[in-house]
C-alpha positions, 0 to 999 in steps of 0.5 A: 294937897291931895284929898283922900277918901274916908276908906284911905283914912280907915287904913291907918291904925293909930294907937296910944302906947306908953314908952317903957324904954328909951336909949340913944341911937348913935348909929342913926344918920340923924340924931335919934332915940330907940324907943320901946313902946307898950301898946297893951294887948297889941304888945310891945313895939320898937321905933326910932325917933328923931326927937333928941332936941326937945326930949331926953331919954329920961323924960320919955320913959312913962310918956304916952304917945300916939303911933301908927302901928300898921306899917311894915317893919323898917330897918334903920341902921341895923335896927328894926322899927315896928311903928311910927310915933307921931309929932308936930314940927314946930317953928324950928322944925323940931318934933313935938310928940302927939300924946293924949291930954289925959291917961288912957289904956295902952292900945286904944285906937285913935279915930 
């Protein structure tokens, strides 16, 4: 694995947000959901996430997650993704979402 400098890490803006809506994304090449996430004073951002194995749309609403918010927008099957929700690949290669261990205000920076 290539080592990075501290200045490289500082370029990544990771924030906490609350999922306010989740819906199926049948147009995606791989099974995914469309998520709308509230990042507090940073506003509302959208993303698509391949998390259908371990999560239902109902279980996601109200969940706080960690996301990278300073990627440029990306078009995915006609949908614009504004951020990247972070997760861990488990032993089955399914994504387990990263989230705070207790509630915090939306938009707080991860560091």
